[in-house]
C-alpha positions in Angstrom: 8.4 -2.3 -8.6 6.8 0.8 -8.5 2.8 0.7 -8.4 -0.1 3.4 -9.1 -2.6 2.5 -6.2 -6.0 3.8 -7.6 -8.1 4.1 -4.8 -11.4 6.0 -4.2 -11.8 3.7 -0.7 -9.1 5.3 1.4 -9.0 7.1 4.6 -8.7 11.2 5.0 -8.7 13.9 7.7 -12.7 14.0 6.7 -13.4 10.6 6.9 -10.3 8.7 8.7 -11.8 5.2 8.8 -13.1 5.2 5.6 -11.3 2.3 3.7 -8.8 2.0 6.3 -7.9 -1.5 5.4 -6.8 -0.2 2.1 -4.4 1.8 3.9 -3.4 -0.9 6.4 -2.7 -3.0 3.2 -1.0 -0.3 1.1 1.2 0.5 4.1 2.5 -3.2 4.7 3.5 -3.4 1.4 4.9 0.1 0.4 7.2 -1.3 4.1 9.1 -3.5 1.5 12.4 -2.3 0.2 11.6 -3.2 -3.5 8.3 -1.5 -3.5 7.2 2.0 -3.9 3.7 3.0 -4.1 1.8 6.2 -5.2 -1.9 6.5 -3.9 -3.9 8.5 -6.4 -7.2 8.4 -4.1 -9.8 10.6 -6.3 -12.3 12.7 -4.5 -15.8 13.1 -5.8 -17.4 16.3 -5.5 -20.9 17.6 -6.8 -21.6 20.8 -8.5 -22.3 23.9 -6.7 -24.5 24.2 -4.6 -24.3 20.7 -3.8 -20.7 21.2 -2.9 -21.8 23.7 -0.1 -23.1 20.4 2.2 -20.7 20.0 4.9 -19.5 16.5 3.9 -17.9 18.0 0.5 -16.6 21.2 2.1 -14.4 18.8 4.3 -13.3 17.2 1.4 -12.6 20.5 -0.5 -10.6 21.3 2.6 -8.3 18.2 1.9 -4.6 18.9 0.7 -4.1 17.5 -2.7 -1.1 15.8 -1.8 0.4 14.7 1.4 2.0 11.8 3.0 -0.4 10.0 5.0 0.7 7.7 7.5 3.9 6.8 5.5 2.1 6.5 2.3 2.6 9.1 -0.6 -1.3 10.1 -1.6 -2.7 12.5 -4.3 -6.3 13.6 -3.8 -7.4 14.6 -7.3 -11.2 15.7 -7.2 -13.7 14.9 -9.9 -17.1 15.9 -10.7 -19.8 13.8 -9.8 -23.9 14.3 -9.7 -25.0 12.4 -6.5 -28.0 9.6 -7.1 -28.1 10.0 -10.8 -24.0 9.9 -12.3 -23.0 6.8 -10.9 -22.6 5.4 -14.9 -20.7 8.5 -15.3 -18.4 8.1 -12.7 -15.3 6.1 -14.5 -15.1 8.7 -17.4 -15.5 12.1 -15.3 -12.8 10.2 -13.0 -10.2 9.5 -15.8 -10.6 13.1 -17.3 -9.9 14.7 -13.8 -6.8 12.6 -12.9 -5.4 12.1 -16.0 -3.0 15.2 -16.2 -1.6 14.0 -12.5 -0.8 10.4 -13.3 0.6 11.5 -17.0 2.9 13.6 -14.9 3.8 11.1 -12.6 4.5 8.8 -15.0 6.7 10.9 -16.7 8.9 11.7 -14.0 9.4 8.2 -13.3 7.5 5.2 -14.9 5.1 3.1 -13.1 5.3 -0.9 -13.8 2.0 -1.5 -12.9 -1.7 -0.4 -11.7 -3.3 -1.4 -8.9 -7.2 -0.5 -8.2 -8.6 -1.1 -5.1 -12.3 -1.3 -5.6 -14.2 -2.6 -8.4 -16.4 0.5 -9.2 -15.5 3.1 -10.4 -11.7 2.4 -9.5 -11.5 -0.6 -12.3 -13.0 0.9 -15.1 -11.0 3.7 -14.5 -7.7 1.6 -14.1 -8.6 -0.3 -17.6 -8.5 2.9 -19.2 -5.3 4.6 -17.7 -3.4 1.5 -18.4 -4.4 1.3 -22.0 -2.9 4.8 -22.3 0.2 4.1 -20.4 0.6 0.8 -21.7 0.5 -0.9 -18.7 -0.5 -4.0 -16.8 -3.4 -3.8 -13.9 -5.0 -5.6 -11.3 -8.5 -5.1 -9.7 -9.6 -6.2 -6.3 -13.1 -7.0 -5.4 -14.4 -6.3 -2.0 -18.1 -6.8 -1.9 -21.0 -4.3 -2.9 -18.4 -3.5 -5.6 -19.3 -6.5 -7.3 -22.8 -7.2 -5.5 -24.3 -4.2 -6.6 -22.2 -2.3 -9.2 -21.7 -5.7 -10.9 -25.4 -6.1 -11.4 -26.7 -2.5 -11.9 -27.7 -2.4 -15.7 -26.0 0.8 -15.9 -22.7 -0.4 -14.5 -22.6 -4.0 -14.9 -21.0 -3.6 -18.2 -17.9 -1.5 -17.4 -17.2 -4.0 -14.1 -17.3 -7.1 -16.4 -15.1 -5.6 -19.2 -12.5 -4.3 -16.3 -12.6 -7.3 -14.8 -12.3 -9.4 -18.3 -9.6 -7.0 -19.2 -7.4 -7.1 -16.2 -3.9 -9.2 -15.9 -4.8 -10.1 -12.7 -7.8 -10.1 -10.2 -7.9 -10.3 -6.4 -11.3 -11.7 -4.2 -11.6 -11.2 -0.4 -13.0 -14.4 -0.3 -13.8 -17.5 -2.3 -17.3 -16.8 -2.3 -16.3 -13.6 -4.1 -14.2 -15.3 -6.6 -17.2 -17.3 -7.8 -19.5 -14.1 -7.7 -16.8 -12.7 -9.9 -16.5 -15.7 -12.4 -20.5 -15.5 -12.7 -20.2 -12.5 -13.8 -18.1 -13.4 -16.7 -14.6 -12.7 -15.1 -11.7 -15.4 -16.0 -11.5 -17.8 -12.9 -7.5 -18.5 -13.8 -6.7 -14.7 -13.3 -9.0 -14.3 -9.5 -6.2 -14.8 -6.7 -8.1 -15.3 -3.1 -6.7 -12.5 -1.4 -7.9 -12.2 2.4 -7.6 -9.5 4.8 -5.1 -8.9 7.5 -5.5 -7.5 10.6 -3.3 -5.9 13.4 -3.1 -8.5 15.8 -1.5 -6.3 18.4 -4.0 -4.0 18.6 -6.8 -6.2 18.2 -6.4 -8.4 21.0 -8.4 -9.6 24.2 -8.8 -7.1 27.1 -10.8 -6.1 30.0 -13.7 -4.4 29.0 -15.0 -3.9 32.8 -14.3 -0.1 32.7 -16.0 0.7 29.1 -19.4 -1.6 30.5 -19.5 0.7 33.4 -18.7 3.7 31.5 -21.7 2.7 29.3 -23.8 1.8 32.2 -23.9 -1.5 31.1 -24.8 -4.4 33.8 -26.2 -7.3 31.6 -24.8 -8.9 28.2 -23.1 -6.3 25.8 -24.0 -6.8 22.1 -22.1 -5.0 19.5 -22.5 -4.4 15.4 -19.9 -2.2 13.7 -20.6 -0.9 10.3 -21.8 1.7 8.4 -26.0 2.3 9.5 -27.1 1.3 5.7 -29.8 -1.0 4.5 -27.2 -3.3 3.3 -25.7 -4.0 6.9 -29.5 -4.8 8.3 -28.7 -3.8 11.7 -32.4 -3.3 12.1 -32.8 -7.2 12.7 -30.5 -6.8 15.6 -32.5 -4.2 16.9 -35.9 -6.3 16.7 -33.7 -9.5 18.1 -33.2 -7.2 21.4 -36.9 -7.6 22.4 -36.4 -11.2 23.0 -33.0 -10.9 25.1 -33.8 -9.4 28.2 -31.3 -7.3 30.2 -28.9 -7.4 27.2 -28.1 -4.0 25.4 -27.2 -3.4 21.7 -24.2 -1.1 21.0 -24.5 0.4 17.4 -21.0 1.6 16.2 -21.2 3.5 12.9 -23.0 6.3 11.0 -25.1 6.1 8.4 -28.7 7.1 6.6 -30.8 4.7 8.5 -29.6 6.1 11.9 -32.8 8.0 12.6 -34.8 5.2 11.2 -33.0 2.8 13.7 -33.8 5.5 16.6 -37.1 5.3 15.9 -37.6 1.5 15.8 -35.9 1.1 18.8 -38.3 3.6 20.5 -41.2 2.0 19.0 -40.2 -1.7 19.8 -39.9 -0.3 23.5 -36.0 -1.0 23.7 -34.6 2.6 23.4 -33.1 2.3 26.7 -30.9 -0.5 25.8 -29.9 0.7 22.7 -26.5 2.9 22.4 -25.7 4.6 19.4 -22.3 5.0 19.7 -21.2 6.9 16.2 -18.3 6.0 14.3 -15.5 5.0 16.5 -12.2 5.8 15.6 -10.3 2.7 14.7 -7.6 2.7 17.2 -10.3 2.8 19.5 -12.3 0.1 18.2 -10.6 -3.1 19.9 -11.5 -2.0 23.5 -15.2 -1.9 22.6 -15.4 -5.1 20.6 -13.2 -6.9 23.5 -15.8 -5.4 26.1 -18.9 -6.9 24.2 -19.9 -10.7 24.9 -21.0 -10.9 21.2 -20.7 -9.0 18.0 -23.7 -9.4 15.4 -24.0 -8.3 12.1 -26.6 -9.4 9.9 -25.2 -7.8 6.8 -27.2 -8.9 3.0 -24.1 -8.8 1.4 -20.5 -9.1 2.1 -17.2 -10.3 1.0 -15.0 -11.2 3.8 -16.1 -7.9 6.4 -12.9 -6.8 8.4 -15.1 -6.3 11.3 -15.7 -10.2 11.7 -12.1 -10.7 11.9 -11.5 -8.1 14.1 -13.8 -9.2 16.4 -12.4 -12.5 16.7 -9.0 -11.3 17.0 -10.3 -9.4 20.2 -11.6 -12.6 21.3 -15.4 -11.8 21.0 -17.4 -14.2 19.1 -19.9 -13.5 16.1 -23.5 -14.0 14.9 -23.7 -13.3 11.4 -25.6 -14.4 8.2 -24.6 -16.2 5.3 -23.0 -13.7 3.5 -20.0 -13.7 1.4 -16.9 -15.6 3.1 -18.9 -16.3 6.0 -18.5 -20.0 5.8 -14.8 -19.5 5.2 -14.5 -17.6 8.2 -16.5 -19.2 11.0 -15.2 -22.9 10.8 -15.2 -23.5 14.6 -18.5 -23.1 16.5 -16.7 -21.7 19.5 -16.3 -18.6 17.4 -20.1 -17.8 16.6 -22.9 -18.9 14.4 -24.1 -18.5 10.6 -27.8 -17.9 11.1 -31.1 -16.7 9.1 -31.4 -13.3 8.7 -34.6 -13.5 10.7 -35.0 -11.6 14.8 -35.8 -15.0 16.3 -33.0 -16.8 14.9 -30.5 -14.0 15.5 -31.6 -13.4 19.3 -31.3 -17.6 19.5 -27.6 -17.5 18.4 -26.5 -14.4 20.5 -28.3 -16.3 22.9 -26.5 -19.3 22.6 -22.9 -17.4 22.2 -23.9 -15.2 25.6 -24.3 -18.6 27.5 -21.5 -20.2 26.0 -18.9 -17.6 27.0 -16.1 -19.3 24.8 -12.6 -18.6 26.0 -11.3 -15.4 24.2 -7.9 -16.8 23.4 -9.5 -19.6 21.8 -11.6 -17.6 19.8 -8.8 -15.3 19.1 -6.7 -18.3 17.5 -9.3 -18.9 14.6 -8.2 -15.8 13.3 -4.3 -15.4 14.3 -3.4 -16.0 10.5 -4.9 -12.7 9.4 -2.0 -10.5 9.2 -0.8 -7.8 7.6 2.2 -9.2 6.9 0.9 -12.4 5.1 -1.5 -10.4 3.3 1.4 -7.9 2.0 3.5 -10.8 1.6 0.5 -12.5 -0.9 0.1 -9.4 -2.5 3.6 -8.9 -3.6 3.7 -12.2 -5.3 0.5 -11.5 -7.5 2.0 -8.4 -8.6 5.6 -10.2 -9.4 3.5 -12.8 -11.1 1.9 -10.0 -13.6 5.3 -8.7 -14.2 6.9 -11.8 -15.0 8.8 -11.8 -11.8 
């Protein structure tokens, strides 16, 4: 089974945490003796002078081809105009990466194309599959359906990629329903839950980290990009009614400055720690040190941060987004609440007071492993290939 994985969402030296769950899934599948995977991770680079921005200079410095943590990865560039060119991305991507894919396929033919995000990967995979005469599969993860699937400029491309795929994957049953609502065929959609490194993400003593951070009261953490969709401002506002608690924001993003200003305006700046983008391998000790993890996102598929927090024995407080109800089936593991500061504060106070046994919390996600994830993915691809 030789698979071409098309993944704009994939880590690199410039963004080591970006799409790390795609890397882990791919690596787990590639470990099988009967599977060979070649990853093509296209990198969007704007024209000069925007290309001089530090972010894009870092992308330009990436190797075009490397073995990344045991996986064969190509990183071709394609042109993109930030803010106005999203609807052109699939065509521009295909034009840029086709010579590479054509060469790789002529060297040794692929059996299947695996797109790991619905946009722009899905429409690009559809066109490449058409040219190569191969089946393709697309995985839906969250914003790729909730945003790009409803944007008037990209909706048709998302719908067509879904309707023409040999098979589809959804990170939750709720995501599957969202895909069906867009007109995608229900009988071709398999729910494919994420995995988690159960050895790395596990309960541990957080005393040292809390002392290092100067936290003496309850510790609350939120993990995710600081963007409007994640709504971390609600957690900052909730902090005003949680005296003595400290909120750690693990992540970076366009809302960082606004969140700093909000914390100062509300008088809680001394209890808000902006920790930046934590290395994924360092994340378990931060999650395990917290009393509760809060993530009041407006939309999600099934957030990896939810699963990783629970695996560390830390309960979660989240809003009713994506697969929240599929994951939180035990009240010991957390609460699903309204996206309002008062409701979030009450739910967090309940979990802090409850102090659930970390090992009982962990047990609720013990089945989320990368081995199970890889086994299910292998069966999905084998079905598409008639195996």
